[in-house]
N, C-alpha and C positions, 0 to 999 in steps of 0.2 A: 503493500499501500504506499509505503513511505517513497520506494523507487518509482510508483507510478504518477505520485505528486510531485518529485524533482523532473521527471522526464517529462509530463504532460500536462503538469499543472490542476490535475485533477483534484478538485475542492472535495467533492464526495469521498474519496477515498482517505485524504486526509481529515476530512470529519470520523469517519468510521474508526479508523485508526485513534483518536483525541479522545471519541466516545468512550473506549475501552477504558482508557485511564481516566475518566473525567470525574469519576466518586475520589480518586487518591489524590488529584490536583486539588480538587473543592475542601477534602480533608486537611491538607497541608496547608492552604490557603486560610482556613478556618483557625486552626491553631496558630500560624503567625499573626493574622488580622483578628483575630478575637470578635468579627462582625460576621453576621449572615451576607448581608447586603452588601459590604466592603470585599468578602470570599466570592460573591457570584460575580462580582463585577471585574475581579481577577483575575477568574475562570474565563471570562471572555475576552478580558485584555491578552490571557496568556496564548488565546487560541489565534488570536490576529498577529503575535508576536510570532508565533510558528508559521504563520503563512508566509512571514517575510524571511525568516532566519534559515527554515529549511529549504529555501531555494537556494542558499549559495554555502550552506554549509553540509560537512558529509557525516552524517550521523550514523554510528553504527551500533549502538544499542539507545534505542529509543526511550525507553521506559528512563533509565538512568538519566539521560540527556534532558528528559521533560521532567525530572524530579529537580534537576539543577536551574534551568531554566525558571520554575515555577518559583522556588526557592529564592532566586535572587531577585526575581518580579517582587515577592511580599518584602523582602528586605528592602530594598527599591522604595516601594511603597510608605514601608513602615519611617525611611531615612525623609521623606517628604514631608509627612507629620512631625517628626522630631527630628529635625536638622542635627541636633547635637548629640545623637546618638553616636559615638564612637567606636570605631573599628574593632575594638576588642571586644566590646561587647555584640557586634555584629556577626563575630567568627566564633564567639563560646558556644558550644553546644550544651554546657553546664547550666548556663542561665536560660537557653531557650528551650533545651530537652536534657531533661533530666537522666531519663534512661538512654540518651545519644541516640544521634540518628542512624546509626547501624541497625540499633533495636526496633527502632521507629520502622525505618524502612522494611524491614523484614517482617514486621509485625504487621504492616500493610500490605506486604506481597501477599502473606497469608490471608488475611482477609480476604483481597481480592481473590485468591484460589479456593478460598470455604465459600464465598459467593458464588463462584463460578458451576461448584458442584449441587449447590442447591436444584430441586426440582425448578421447571420453568416458571409455574405460577408462583411457588415460593419466592423466586429470585427476584421476580417482576414485581412483587409486592413490598420485599425488603427493600428493593431500590427504591421505588417509588416512595414508601413513607420514611425510612431514613435517610437517605442521599438527597430525594428530591424534595423532602417534607412536603408531601404529600397527605393530604385527609384520607381517612377511611372513604369518605365519602366520595372525595375525587376519585380515588384509585376503583372503586366498585363503578363508579359512573363511568369513567373512561375504558376499562376494562369489560364493562358488562358480566363481570362475576356481582354474586350477591355479597351485602355487606358482611354476614357471619363467614362466608367463604374468606372475603380478604383478612378479616381477623385472623381467623384461623391457619392463613397462610403465613402472615406476618409473625403470630405466634411460632408455630411452629418451625420456619425459617429461621427465627431469632434463637431457638431453642437449639436448633442443628449449626448454626455458626458457633452457637458457644462449644458444644461438643468438637465439631471440626477445629476449633484456635484451640481448646483445650490438649486436643491430640498433637496439634504442634508447638505444644508449650509456649502459648501465646497470654501474657498475662493480661486479665480486663482491667 
């Protein structure tokens, strides 16, 4: 997909690729920016950044590269709000990430993997409810599922995610 975008400028391929990691980008932005609105704006800004940077940069490992682009975007946004924020703080894993970025990134990878392992209905409902902040009613209306089924899929999906993450030794 990345090659298709670089070769032909196929925005649909880039959108599909970005969509795979959207929840991770949003989670990272939310962690740094501490605001849903700012994080949602950052997710859109990051996509725009990708459309430009990917035309000129040869990216071998998209997920890692996207993580760094997203992190840098958030840090720059924080710096705009507080220009006196010094470099030492900006580079300090201890202050920003008490458990370390490596653990966080591996936990996010584990979460993504566990979400992918859910049954289709559970995956859809969990993503819409937790990642897109849709209500039970919105999910039921958009997916044509009964409200009881939506609640059940979310509850069972959450339980299955917990079991999967515990199996991967991810702390809650």
